C-alpha positions as CSV (number, residue, x, y, z in Angstrom):
1,M,0.0,0.0,0.0
2,S,1.2,3.4,-0.7
3,D,0.3,6.6,1.2
4,G,-0.8,8.2,-2.1
5,D,-3.5,5.6,-2.5
6,Y,-5.1,6.5,0.8
7,N,-4.3,10.2,1.2
8,R,-6.4,11.2,-1.8
9,Y,-9.4,9.8,0.1
10,D,-8.5,11.7,3.3
11,K,-8.3,8.5,5.4
12,R,-6.6,8.2,8.7
13,L,-3.8,5.8,8.0
14,V,-2.8,3.0,10.4
15,R,0.9,2.1,10.3
16,F,3.4,-0.2,11.8
17,S,6.0,1.5,13.9
18,D,8.4,1.2,10.9
19,G,6.0,3.5,8.9
20,R,4.4,0.8,6.7
21,V,0.7,1.5,6.0
22,V,-1.5,-1.5,6.9
23,G,-4.9,0.0,6.6
24,W,-7.0,3.0,7.4
25,I,-9.9,4.3,9.5
26,E,-13.2,5.4,8.2
27,G,-15.5,6.7,10.9
28,D,-15.0,4.4,13.8
29,T,-13.9,1.4,11.7
30,F,-10.3,0.2,11.1
31,I,-10.2,-1.3,7.6
32,R,-7.5,-3.9,6.8
33,P,-7.4,-5.3,3.3
34,V,-5.9,-8.8,3.1
35,V,-5.4,-11.7,0.7
36,G,-7.4,-14.5,2.5
37,S,-5.3,-17.4,1.2
38,R,-2.2,-15.9,2.7
39,H,-3.5,-14.1,5.8
40,Q,-6.4,-16.2,7.3
41,L,-5.3,-18.5,10.0
42,R,-5.9,-22.2,9.2
43,Q,-5.5,-23.6,12.7
44,P,-7.6,-22.5,14.4
45,P,-9.7,-20.8,11.6
46,A,-9.4,-17.1,12.5
47,W,-8.5,-13.7,11.5
48,A,-5.5,-12.2,13.3
49,I,-4.2,-8.7,13.7
50,D,-0.9,-7.5,15.1
51,I,-1.5,-6.2,18.6
52,E,0.6,-3.1,17.7
53,I,-1.8,-2.3,14.8
54,L,-4.9,-2.9,16.9
55,L,-3.7,-0.6,19.6
56,N,-2.8,2.0,17.0
57,A,-6.2,1.8,15.4
58,E,-7.9,2.0,18.8
59,F,-5.8,5.0,19.8
60,Q,-7.0,6.8,16.6
61,G,-10.6,6.2,17.6
62,A,-11.5,2.9,16.0
63,T,-14.1,0.7,17.8
64,M,-14.6,-1.8,15.0
65,V,-12.4,-3.8,12.7
66,E,-13.3,-4.7,9.1
67,I,-11.1,-7.3,7.4
68,R,-11.6,-7.1,3.6
69,D,-10.5,-10.2,1.8
70,R,-9.5,-9.2,-1.7
71,E,-9.9,-12.8,-3.1
72,S,-13.3,-13.7,-1.8
73,R,-14.6,-10.1,-1.8
74,Q,-16.0,-10.8,1.7
75,A,-15.8,-8.3,4.5
76,Y,-15.5,-9.5,8.1
77,F,-16.6,-7.3,11.0
78,A,-16.0,-7.4,14.7
79,A,-15.9,-4.9,17.6
80,I,-12.5,-4.3,19.0
81,G,-13.9,-5.0,22.5
82,L,-15.0,-8.4,21.2
83,I,-11.6,-9.1,19.8
84,W,-9.9,-8.3,23.2
85,R,-12.5,-10.4,25.1
86,N,-12.6,-13.5,22.9
87,G,-9.3,-13.4,21.0
88,F,-6.2,-15.5,21.7
89,V,-2.7,-14.0,21.7
90,F,0.1,-15.7,19.9
91,N,3.5,-15.1,18.2
92,R,4.6,-17.2,15.2
93,G,8.0,-15.6,14.9
94,R,7.3,-12.0,13.9
95,N,5.0,-9.9,16.2
96,E,2.5,-10.6,18.9
97,Q,-0.9,-11.0,17.3
98,I,-4.4,-11.5,18.5
99,G,-6.6,-13.9,16.7
100,L,-10.4,-14.0,16.7
101,P,-12.0,-17.3,15.6
102,L,-14.2,-17.0,12.4
103,R,-17.4,-17.8,14.3
104,F,-17.2,-14.4,16.0
105,W,-17.0,-12.3,12.8
106,K,-20.0,-11.0,10.9
107,V,-19.7,-11.5,7.2
108,R,-20.8,-9.4,4.2
109,C,-19.9,-9.7,0.5
110,N,-21.1,-9.0,-3.0
111,G,-21.0,-12.6,-4.3
112,D,-23.4,-15.5,-4.1
113,G,-23.5,-17.6,-1.0
114,C,-22.8,-14.8,1.4
115,R,-25.0,-13.5,4.1
116,Q,-25.9,-9.9,3.6
117,L,-26.2,-7.9,6.8
118,G,-29.6,-6.6,7.5
119,L,-30.3,-2.9,8.2
120,W,-30.3,-3.4,12.0
121,D,-27.5,-6.0,12.2
122,D,-24.4,-5.0,14.1
123,P,-21.5,-5.2,11.6
């Protein structure tokens, strides 16, 4: 991701401490684009976020996380409080991460076979 891609939309960027952009904040939601086949945990099936990134997003006012899978075109939503309460912390050699099992995420997508969130559903 480059800063120019996001700055033109006036987004609040979320970065690693080394300056790399990993997502942005829209309203109260931290948006993290990923490639599901590379980034989704297999065992246990979950989405994980570096703790540094989650803390950074929370510091900037985010209360929700949206994981956008570029391959499946699905979006996964969870409240940050839910991630802290029900997540599991691990380190597979790089950074401390917190994973939230797939059953806790709400799903939305544009393709067939996906559940569309209703008007009053919490994302």
